[in-house]
MITOR-506701 format. One record per residue (C-alpha): residue number from 1; x, y, z. Coordinates in Angstrom, 2 decimals, always signed. Example, Ala and Ser with C-alpha at 12.3 -4.5 7.8 and 13.67 -1.06 7.14 Angstrom:
nr: 1, x: +12.30, y: -4.50, z: +7.80
nr: 2, x: +13.67, y: -1.06, z: +7.14
END
This chain:
nr: 1, x: +119.43, y: -113.55, z: -166.97
nr: 2, x: +116.64, y: -115.90, z: -165.85
nr: 3, x: +117.77, y: -115.53, z: -162.19
nr: 4, x: +117.35, y: -111.78, z: -162.47
nr: 5, x: +114.02, y: -111.99, z: -164.07
nr: 6, x: +112.81, y: -114.52, z: -161.48
nr: 7, x: +114.14, y: -112.35, z: -158.72
nr: 8, x: +112.25, y: -109.37, z: -160.16
nr: 9, x: +109.08, y: -111.37, z: -160.50
nr: 10, x: +109.21, y: -112.41, z: -156.79
nr: 11, x: +109.77, y: -108.78, z: -155.64
nr: 12, x: +106.96, y: -107.53, z: -157.82
nr: 13, x: +104.69, y: -110.44, z: -156.59
nr: 14, x: +105.48, y: -109.57, z: -152.91
nr: 15, x: +104.74, y: -105.94, z: -153.41
nr: 16, x: +101.51, y: -106.76, z: -155.12
nr: 17, x: +100.46, y: -109.21, z: -152.46
nr: 18, x: +101.36, y: -106.67, z: -149.64
nr: 19, x: +99.33, y: -104.01, z: -151.38
nr: 20, x: +96.36, y: -106.44, z: -151.83
nr: 21, x: +96.39, y: -107.28, z: -148.19
nr: 22, x: +96.52, y: -103.65, z: -147.17
nr: 23, x: +93.51, y: -102.88, z: -149.28
nr: 24, x: +91.66, y: -105.84, z: -147.75
nr: 25, x: +92.11, y: -104.21, z: -144.40
nr: 26, x: +90.46, y: -100.84, z: -145.35
nr: 27, x: +87.49, y: -99.59, z: -147.16
nr: 28, x: +86.50, y: -96.20, z: -148.43
nr: 29, x: +82.75, y: -95.45, z: -147.94
nr: 30, x: +81.58, y: -92.52, z: -150.16
nr: 31, x: +78.89, y: -90.20, z: -149.10
nr: 32, x: +78.03, y: -92.22, z: -145.89
nr: 33, x: +74.33, y: -92.34, z: -144.83
nr: 34, x: +72.96, y: -93.33, z: -141.46
nr: 35, x: +69.28, y: -94.55, z: -141.30
nr: 36, x: +68.63, y: -93.13, z: -144.60
nr: 37, x: +70.19, y: -89.67, z: -144.45
nr: 38, x: +73.62, y: -88.22, z: -144.98
nr: 39, x: +75.62, y: -88.79, z: -141.87
nr: 40, x: +76.05, y: -85.56, z: -139.90
nr: 41, x: +79.55, y: -84.26, z: -139.23
nr: 42, x: +78.91, y: -83.65, z: -135.51
nr: 43, x: +78.46, y: -86.36, z: -132.85
nr: 44, x: +75.94, y: -84.25, z: -130.74
nr: 45, x: +74.87, y: -80.70, z: -131.03
nr: 46, x: +77.25, y: -78.12, z: -129.24
nr: 47, x: +79.68, y: -80.94, z: -128.18
nr: 48, x: +83.28, y: -81.24, z: -129.27
nr: 49, x: +83.68, y: -84.48, z: -131.15
nr: 50, x: +83.03, y: -83.74, z: -134.83
nr: 51, x: +84.68, y: -85.65, z: -137.67
nr: 52, x: +86.81, y: -88.37, z: -136.11
nr: 53, x: +84.51, y: -89.34, z: -133.33
nr: 54, x: +81.53, y: -89.70, z: -135.75
nr: 55, x: +83.75, y: -91.47, z: -138.31
nr: 56, x: +84.85, y: -94.02, z: -135.68
nr: 57, x: +81.33, y: -94.61, z: -134.56
nr: 58, x: +80.03, y: -95.09, z: -138.11
nr: 59, x: +82.87, y: -97.60, z: -138.92
nr: 60, x: +81.79, y: -99.57, z: -135.90
nr: 61, x: +78.18, y: -99.83, z: -137.24
nr: 62, x: +79.87, y: -101.35, z: -140.40
nr: 63, x: +81.81, y: -104.05, z: -138.47
nr: 64, x: +85.02, y: -102.15, z: -138.66
nr: 65, x: +87.44, y: -101.31, z: -135.87
nr: 66, x: +87.97, y: -97.61, z: -136.47
nr: 67, x: +88.17, y: -94.87, z: -139.07
nr: 68, x: +91.73, y: -94.14, z: -140.52
nr: 69, x: +90.61, y: -91.22, z: -142.67
nr: 70, x: +87.61, y: -88.97, z: -143.61
nr: 71, x: +86.78, y: -85.84, z: -145.52
nr: 72, x: +84.11, y: -83.27, z: -144.93
nr: 73, x: +81.90, y: -82.25, z: -147.78
nr: 74, x: +82.72, y: -78.72, z: -149.01
nr: 75, x: +79.01, y: -77.94, z: -149.74
nr: 76, x: +77.01, y: -78.12, z: -146.53
nr: 77, x: +73.32, y: -78.19, z: -146.67
nr: 78, x: +70.59, y: -80.96, z: -146.86
nr: 79, x: +69.27, y: -83.33, z: -144.32
nr: 80, x: +71.62, y: -85.17, z: -142.21
nr: 81, x: +71.25, y: -87.47, z: -139.24
nr: 82, x: +73.41, y: -87.58, z: -136.10
nr: 83, x: +74.88, y: -91.09, z: -135.12
nr: 84, x: +74.72, y: -90.46, z: -131.48
nr: 85, x: +71.04, y: -89.78, z: -131.06
nr: 86, x: +69.18, y: -89.88, z: -134.38
nr: 87, x: +68.54, y: -86.02, z: -134.42
nr: 88, x: +68.03, y: -84.55, z: -137.86
nr: 89, x: +69.57, y: -81.34, z: -139.19
nr: 90, x: +67.55, y: -79.72, z: -141.90
nr: 91, x: +69.28, y: -76.37, z: -142.62
nr: 92, x: +71.57, y: -74.97, z: -145.20
nr: 93, x: +74.51, y: -75.34, z: -142.80
nr: 94, x: +74.18, y: -79.12, z: -142.01
nr: 95, x: +77.56, y: -80.75, z: -142.51
nr: 96, x: +78.31, y: -84.31, z: -143.69
nr: 97, x: +80.98, y: -86.47, z: -145.01
nr: 98, x: +82.38, y: -86.80, z: -148.55
nr: 99, x: +83.95, y: -90.14, z: -147.48
nr: 100, x: +85.13, y: -92.24, z: -144.45
nr: 101, x: +87.94, y: -94.75, z: -144.62
nr: 102, x: +87.26, y: -97.64, z: -142.25
nr: 103, x: +89.94, y: -100.36, z: -141.12
nr: 104, x: +89.18, y: -103.90, z: -139.87
END
């Protein structure tokens, strides 16, 4: 009985340690901002590269390797700033991020 309990304890400890290590490698950044404004969804006006390209660039500014997930805000509007050139969007259609997940 003690052997079974100890084995179960080891398995649970390993799973917990693995989960903790995985969490130490990623971070969820809610409502990301860039230079004081919401981070704009697009990399550059009229250019393909929205979402992933912006999220990767943002993670790199925070000393992470890349983004591993992100979500667009469902309610566009408000001032946003592009990460590529500091351009500001100040219209009711400005898109930004709900969150970005960054990985070390």
